[in-house]
N, C-alpha and C positions, 0 to 999 in steps of 0.2 A: 443890186442889193444883195444878191447871193454872195458876191465877193466880200461885202461888208460882213455878212454873217460868218463866212469862212474865217475872216480875220479875228472876229470875236471868239470863235471856237479855238483858234490857235493860241489866243492869249489866256485861255482858261487854265486853272491849276491842275485839273484832272478831267477824265471823261465824264464823271458824274456831274460836275459843275458845268461842263460844256453842254450836256443835254438840257440842264435847267435853263441855261442861257438861250439855247435854241428855242425852247418852248416859250420863253418870255418874249423873244423877238417875234415869233409867230403870233403871239397874243397881241403885241403892239400893232402888227400889220393887219390883223383882223379888225381891231378897233379902228384903225385908219380907214379900212374899207367900209366899215359901218358908218363912220363919220361922213365919208364921201357920198354914201347912199342916202343920207338923211335920217338914219335911225335915231340919232340923238335929239331929234325933235320930240320924241316920246319915250325912248328907252333910257332909264336912269341906271347908271352903273352902281353896283354895290358888291359886298362880299370881300373876301381876302385879297383877290386880285386888284380890286379897286383900292384897297388900303395900300397895296404895294405901289401902284402907279401914281396914286395921288399923294401919299404921305410917306413913301419910302419904308414901308414895313420891311424889316430885315429878314424876311423869309420869302422863298419863292412860292408860287401858287399854281393851281392847275386850270380851273374853270373860269369862264367869263359869265357872270351873273347879272341880270338886269330885271328891273320892274317896268312894266309899261304903265306910264303915268296918265294916259288919257284913254277913254273908252271909245273905240271905233264904232261906226254905224252898224257894222255887222261883223260876225265872226269870220266870214269869208274874206272881208277886207283885212282883218288881222292876219289870216293865213297867207293872203296874197302879199302883204308887206313882208312877212317873215321870209317867204320864198324868194322875193325880189332881193332882199338884203343878202341872203345866202348866195344868190346868183352873182351879186356884185363882188362878194368875197372870192368866188370861184374865178371870175374874170380877172380880178386883180392879180392873183397868184399865177394863173395860166399865162398872163402877159409877160411874166418874168421867168417862164419856163419851169415853174414848179408843177410837179404832178400833184393834183389835189382831188380828194374823194370826200364829198359832202353828203351826209346821210341825215336829212331833216325829218323832224316829227312836228309839223305845224298844227296838228289838230287838237292837241291837249291844252288844258288850261295853262300848264307850264310847257311852253314850246321849247324844243331842244334840237340841237344838231351836233353831230360829231364831224369835225373838219379834220380829215386825215391827210397826212403827207407821206405816202409810201415812198420808200427808197431814199428819203432825205438824210436820215442818220447814216446810211451806208455811204452815200455820196460825200458826206462830211467826215468820213472815217471814224464814226462813232458806233458803228455796228457792223459785224461781219455778215449780217443777213440782208440781202438785197431787198427783200420784201417787207422788212420791219417798218412799221408805221408809227409815227408820232402824231398824236391827235390833240385837238383843242375842243373842249365841250362848251357850247353856248347854251344858256338857259334863260328864258324870258317868262316871268310871271305875268300873265295877262289879267290876273285878278288879284293884285297885291292888297295887303291890308291898308286901311286908311291911316291918315295922320303923318305919313312920311313927309319930310321937308327936303327940298332939293336946291342945288346951286350948280354953277358952271365954273370950271377951272381949266386953264391952259397948262399943259404939262408936256415935257419932252422926255420920252423914253424910247430910244431908237428913232422915233419919228415924232413930229409935233402933233399934239392932240388937244382938241377942245372938248372936254368931257362934261356931259350932263350926268350928275350923280347925286346920291343921297348926301345930306350934310353930315357933319361929324356926329351929332347926337343920334341921328337916324341910323348911321352905320354902326354905332355902338349898340343900339337896340337890336339890330339884326344879329349881331354876334351873341348877345344875351339870350335872344330867342333860341338860337341854335344850341347853346349850352344847356338851357333849361329843357328844351323839348326834344332834341335829337335823341333817337332811341339807341344809339351806339356811341362808343367813345371815339372822339376825333381829337387827337393831340394838338392839331393846328388851331382848334378853337381855344384850347387852354393857353397856348402860347400867345395868341392874339389878345386874350383877356389880360394877361400879364403886361403886354405891350400897352394896352389901353390904360390900365390902372397905374402903371408906373409913370405916366405922363400927367402930372398934376394940373396941367393947363388944358387937358382935353375936356370938352363940355360933358355935362351929365347926359345920361341916355334919354332919348325921347320916349318917355313913359307911356303916353297915349298910343304911340306906334307899337311899343312892346305889348301893351295890353291887347290891342287889336290883333296883333300877330298870334299871340297865345290863344285868343278866342277863336281865331280862324282855324287853328289846328287842334281845336277840341279841348283847350285848357282855359276855360273862362275863370278869371280871377278878379276880385274887387280892386278898386284903386289902392286900398291899403295893402293888400297882398302884393300887388305889382310894385308898390313902393318899397317893399322888403326884398327887392331883387337880389341883394347881396346874400341874404339868407338862402334864397332859392338856389342860387348858383353854388354857394358853399356846400349845400346838401349834395348836389350832383358831384362836385369835386371830391368830396369825402368818399363817395361810393365808387369812384372810378378805379379801374385797374391801371396802376401807374406805369407798369411796364408797357402797356399798350399806348398810353399817352406819349411816352418818350419815343417808342418805336415809330409812331405815326409821324411825328413832327421832325425828328432828327434829320432825315434826308433832305429837308427843304430849307434848313437854316443857312443863311448867308455866312454867319459866324458860328462854326460848329461848337466852339467852347461855351456858347450860351446855354447849351443843353444842361450844363451843370447847375444853372440857376433855376431850372424848371423842376422844382420839388413841390410836393403837395403842401408842405409847411409854408413855403414862400408864397404860394398862391393864396392860401387861406389868410396869411398875415396881410397881404394886400387887400383882400376883401374886407378884412376887419378894420 
């Protein structure tokens, strides 16, 4: 499998694209390891990386985000499962002679781990520093908001995956929650919004999930207010520093010329 990765790197247009491809390959292999360990019995995939793997979102992503969709008998059992899944990831990569460093935090409500690969970029000729590490962050919300809807899909991205994930309307709601509630500007959120809104066949957002998500993060809104999500998002878009929006998303675009389409006026027109 390392030889396959080396071939993909050699086919890249430049070093920046090659690093993005390496990260996405590692994401796919982490998902494969989680699948083998049984994580997708309860872990539902969501977020920008889910959009890329499931629906070919034309931008690269960084983290692997999940919601745990069933409540275990005890918190210890939750932590035990998380650590077992991380150990499965470690063994998968070590069997293929990858150096892997996993730093888990299983005690929090949002469990997380950084899965690092020291020396891989150097080995692939993408860094002059032998100790430079490329990392994948895994996050699992063990107390997700109610009303999410899920489904399963088989996809092939480097490897064959049978993914348990939020449905389209619930994925959309997750992005709207991030845009409305996130306390800082993240241009990738704005790009994803444009991608959603430009597809007239994409289902409407799961509004009960959006309402529950906002309430859980301290923003309780009525049904009527949540139904005006376009206005709520437009207010945030209007207030954003657009240079920061562009700077955040530009390095992740599969087609760099698309950045010219990401203007405030275009986003507001789509919302309206």
